N, C-alpha and C positions, 0 to 999 in steps of 0.2 A: 589513052594517050598520055604520055609523060611530058610535062613542060620542062624544057631545059632553061635553067637560070644561072646567073653568075655564081661561081663557087664561093661558098661561105662555110667555114668549119662547122661541123655538127657539135651539138652539146651533149654531154653525158654526165652522170653522177661521178664525182671524184671517188676513186677507190679508197674505201675506209674512212671517208670524211663526209659529213652531211652538207656538202656544197657541190657546186658544178664546175666543170672545166670544158674547154673546147678541145677538138681533136688535134690541136697543135700543142696541147699541154698547158695552155694559159688559163688562169682563173676566169670564170665568167659568172656574173651575178645578174639576175633579173631585176632591173630597175624600170618601173613603168606603171601602168594602170590599165583598167578596163576601158575599151573603146568599142564602138559599134559602127557598122557600115552605113547606118542611117543617121548618125549624129553629125554635127556640123563639120568637123575637121576631116572626116572621111567620106561624107556624103557625095562630094564631087566625083568619086570613083564611079558611081552608078551611071551607066550608059556613057562613060568616059566624058563626063560633063566638063571636068577641068583637071586633067591628070597632072599638069605642072604645079598647080596649087597644092595638091596633095603631096607631091614629092618635096616641094619646098617645106611644107609643114613637117614631114617625117625627118628631113635633114635637120631642121631646127630642133626636133626632139633629140636626135642623136647628139647634137652640139650641147644639149643640156643633160647629157649623161644617161638618157633613156636607152635601154637595151632591148626592151621587150614590151609588147602589147598583148593583152589577153582579149581575144576576139571570138565571136560565135559565127560560124559559117552561115547560119541562118538566124538573123535577129528579127523576130516576128512581131515587133511592136507595131510595124506598119505592114500592110498587106502586099505591097509591091517589093518585098525583099525575101519572099519565100524562095528557097533554093530549088524546089521543084514545084511545078503546077500539077503535073501528073506523076504518079509514083514511078521512080526510076528514070525520069527524063529531066535532067537539070536545065534550068532556065538559061539560055545562052548569055543574056546580059549579066547574070550572076557569075557564070563561069569566067567571062571576060573580066569582071571586076576582080576576082581572086587571082586570075592570071597576072593582071596588072599589079596588084598589091604585092604578091610574092616576088615579082621581078623587081619592083622598087625596093623592097626590104632587103633583098639579096644584094642589090647594087650599093646600098648605103650602110649595110651592116646592122640592120634592125631585125629582131626575131619576133615570132608569134607563138604565144601559147594558145592553141586552137581547140575549140570545143565544137562538136558538130551541130548541136541543137540548143536553141534558147528555150529551156523548159518552162520558164516563168510565163513568157508571153504566149508560148504554145498553149499552155493550159488556159490562160485568160481569154485567148482568141481561138479556142478550139473549133468553134463553129465555122471558122474560115479556113482552118488548116488543111492542107492537102492529105494528111494522114487520117483525117476524119472519114469514117465510112460514108457519111452523107456526101462527101466530095470525091468519092471513088477510092478512098484509102482503106486500110485493113482494120481500123479500130473504131468502135462506137463511142468510147469515152476514155480520156487519158488516165483514168484510175487503173487501167490495165497496161500501161505503157511497158512496164518491165516484165509482164507476165505473158503477153501475147506472142506466140511463135511467129505469126505472120508479121507483126510489127518488128520483132527482132530481126527478121530477114531484111526489112526495109532499112533499119538502122545500119545493119552491116553492109548493105549495098551502098548506102551513102558513104560510109567509111572507106569502102573499096574505091569508090570514085575519087574521093579526096586524096587517099593515100597514093593511088596510081598517078594522079595528075600533079600533085604538089608535094608528096611525101619524100621525094628525092632531094628536096632543097634544104640546105642548112639554115635557111630563114625560118624553118619550122623548129622552134625550140623544143616543144613537147606537146603531148596530147592531154587535154582534160577530156577523157573518154565520155563522160556524162556530166553535164552541168547540174549541180545541186540534186544529186540522187535523193529520192524522197519516198517515204513509205506510202504516201498518198498515191504514188504511181504504181503501187503494188497491192492495192486493195487494203491498205492500212497496216501492212506487215513489212518487215525488213529482212525476212529470212532469205529472200531471193537475191539480196545484194551480192553476196560473194560469187554466186554462180553467174549472175549477169555481168559482173565486172570481169570475171575470168574469161567468159565467152568473147566479150568485145576485145579484151586485151590480147588474147591468143590470136584472134582474127587479124588484128592490125599488125601484131608482131610477126606473125608468120608471113603476111603479105610483104611487109617491109624487108624482112630477111631474104625472101625470094627475089624481090625486085632490086634491092640495093645492097644486100649483104650486111646490113646493120640496122639498128632500130633507134627511134627517138624515145626519150623518157616518157613515162605515162603516170597520170594521176587520175583520181575521180574526186570531185568537190562535193561538199556538203554544206548546207545552210547551218552554220555553227550552233546557233541557239538550240537546235533540235537535240544536241547532246545533253543539254540540261533540262529541256522541256520533257523529253521522253527517255528517261534513264531505263525504262522497262524494255526498250527495244535494243537489239544488238547492232548498234550503229558504229561503235568505235572500231571494232575488229576489222571490218572491210575497208574503212577509211584510212586507218593508221598502220595496219599490219598486214594488209592483203599481200600474199607472196608475189603476185604478178605486177604490183605497182612499184614504181621507182622512187616516188616522193609523195609526201602526205600534204593535203591541202584542205582547209575549210574556209568558209566565209565568216569573218569575225565581226559579228554585229551583236554587241552586248547591250541588252535593253537598259535604257535609262542613263547610260554613260556614253557608249560609242554611238548608238543609233540616234540619240537626241541630246547632244552635248550642251552643258551649261557652263563648263569651263574647259580649259585645254589640257588639264593634267589628269583628271579622273579617267578620261578615255585612254590615256597612255598607260596608267596603272592597270586598267582592265586588259589592254592589249598585252602587256607584259605577263600578267597572270595566265591568260589564255594560251599564249605561245609556250610558256613553260609547261603548262599542263599537257598541251598537245605533244611536245617533245617527250615528256614522260610516257605518253601513250604509245609512241612509235617503238620504243624499246630496242632500237637498232640504229644503225648509222645512216638511215635515209634522211634526206633533207625535209624540212618543213617550211612551207610558206603560205601565208595568207594570200588568197587570190581574189578576195573582195572584202572591202570594209568601207565605212563611211556613214554619214548622218541620214540613214535611210528613213527613219521614222520622222525626223524633222522635215525632210523633203517630200516624201511620198504621202504621208498621212496628215502632217500639219501644214503642208504646202508652203514651207518656209525655206528659203535659200539663206544659208548662214552668211553673216557679214564677212566680206573678203579678208580683212586683217585677222579676224578670229579664226576663220576656216584655214588660213595659211598656217597659223601656229598649231592648230589642232592636227592638221595633216603632218606637219614636221614632227611634232611630238609622237604621234602614232608610229611614224616611220622609224624613228630612232628607238622607240620602245621595242618594236618588232626585231630590229637588227641586234640590239644589245641583249635581248633575251634569248637569242640563239636562232631566230628565224633567218631565212635567206633573203637578203635585201630588205627593203622597207615595206613590203606588202603592196597590194595592188588596189588602189582606191577605185570604187565605183563613184563617178563624179557627184551624183546627187546635187547638181547645181542647175541653175537656169541662166544661160544656156548650158547644155550638158557637156561641159569641157572643164579641164583643170585650169586654175588661175596661173598667172605669170609667177606669183609667189610660190606656188607648188612646184612649178618647173625649176625655180631657183633652188628649192629644197632638194629636188632630185639631183640636180647638178652638184650640190654640196655633198650629198651622200656618195655620189659616184667618185668625187675627188678623194674621199676618205678610204675607199675600198682598197687601193693598192698598199695601204699601210699594214694590211694583214695578208698572210699567205693562206688563203681560204682552203686550198686543196689539202693542206696539212693540218687544218684546224679541227681537232676532235673536241668541240666545245661541250661543256657542261655548265649548268647554272652556277653562278657565283653569288655569295652573299657579300656585297660591297657595302662599306660603311663610309658615310660622309654626312656628319651631323648637319641638319638643316636642309638636306636635299633628299629627294627620292632617288635611289640608286638602282640601276639596272646593270647586270653584268653577266658575261659568260666567258669561259676560258678553258684552257688545257694546261699542260705542263710547260708550255713555251710561249703562249700568246693569250691575250685577253682583250675583250671589247667592253668598255664601260660607258654608260651615259648617265649623267646627273641632271636632274631638273629640280628647281627650287620648290620647297614646301611652302604652302601658304603664300602670302604676299601677292594676292590677286589684284589686278586692276578692276575697275568697275564693270568691264565687259567680260570678265572671266579669263582674260589672258594673264600670264605671269608678269608682274611689274618689272619692266626692263630697267627702271631707274635704280633698283637696288643692286649693289655690287658688294660681294664679300671679299675683303682685301686678301685674306689667306684662308684656304679651306683644306683641312686635313682629310685625306682619302686613304682608306685601307682596303687592299685587294688580296684575297686569300690565294696566293700563288706559291709555288715551291721556292725554296731558297735559291738565290742566284742574282745576277746583274740584269737589269731590265732597262730598255729605252722606253720612255713614256712620251707620247706625242699628243698634246691636247689639240682639239679640233673645234673650231667655231662652226656650229651647225647652221648658222644663218648666213654668214659670209662665205662659208666653204673654204676656209683657210686654216693652215696649221700654225700652232704656236711652236716656238723653238723646242726641239726635243731635249729631254733631260734624261740623265742616267741615274738610277737609284738601285740600292741593294735591298733585296728581300731576305729576311731571316725566317726562322721556323714559325713565326707568327704572321708572316705574309709581307707584302709590299706596302710600305707607308710613304706617301709623298704629299707635298703641299702644292695645291693648285692656287696660283695667284690671280687676283682680280677676277673672281668668278661671278658672272652675271646670272641671267635666268637659267641657262643650261650649258652643258659642254660635254662633248664626247672625248674619249681617250682610246688610243690604240697602244697596246702594251706588248712588247716583244722582248724575249730573252736574248741577250747578246753575250759575246765572249767577254770574259773578265779583262 
């Protein structure tokens, strides 16, 4: 059964550029975060407890610039959210939940990055999971999730149901075909990754093409630290360069900076380095986006929720480091807070970034990393022959709680951006207030574009576009 929902344009990768557009030809950028059907803001969907409350919340997100939520069809942290109780028989209450959510998202213009299985909680709660042989499933232990032919059939059957029922909706942004693919799911090896990805990708793509005559973008996510923990395993090739995937994605948790932050700048520096490294790994024009980040060690292991003012700045800095280093949007936070929701300050930061996006024509932006110079500031930048995105954040000058001291203002700051000779319009952007400074026009010569930013506080972003002389 296919559910008919209001028309919403589908999303695809921009031809020749590492960003997205919709099928009207308009730029589209994923601004959002991870959510879950059992967390506070979406929990009232279950058994239709309070659908109006959920819709009000989703509309509020859209008003704050949110365009996308990353969601798992089955989030198995709690036992009453399994998508199936018996193999191949979806739970009616869960089907209704997703019917309602897709319809809401289509009405209000919000999209979903969808992954079929929550692999983390599945593993942790395997004794309860319906795919466990002890519960009538095909598999005795999740260490063979990627290897078992019978389990592969079960996975593909779930994807068939989801694709048939909701895959015709433009509210589906893209597929994360498998959340955090891991060598532990394949007996400690990663050699099966390319074949596993190809099998699921082809299955979904062929089904969508037959049913709808077109396909949604696809990715597969990886817990990012594994790239550095296990360099002996072939992890990069299937994640960044698999020929069947449309964009690349990892979960950016850098130990000691991002996962357990003590200030709000070191995590941004780590985010920028990792995004640039990931972009180098793709070696083609496919988009890259972080689809999970946050203070996972602080929250999960140290049982500490970051103070809200600190966390708001940490979130905002991470987002701009991601965008200005060449990632799509600001990345997708895993809340790692109690309660498990983003703060109002984080929503304001999302709205501020959404306001900045129209200053760049993303579908024409063939970005490469740029070495931007601004003495006294950490500089992040990416650009091509006609456009650039730059973000500056002050070096040193920390307040006692690890935030950047907002009282320090530099009256004039010289900035140098390596772009081709020509005339450029430079628009400064207040990343806290979400407002533009008056645009200025400057000439670049063979040594690049040099301009002076006035009254520069803790940080500022810049959109740079070449204009006619």
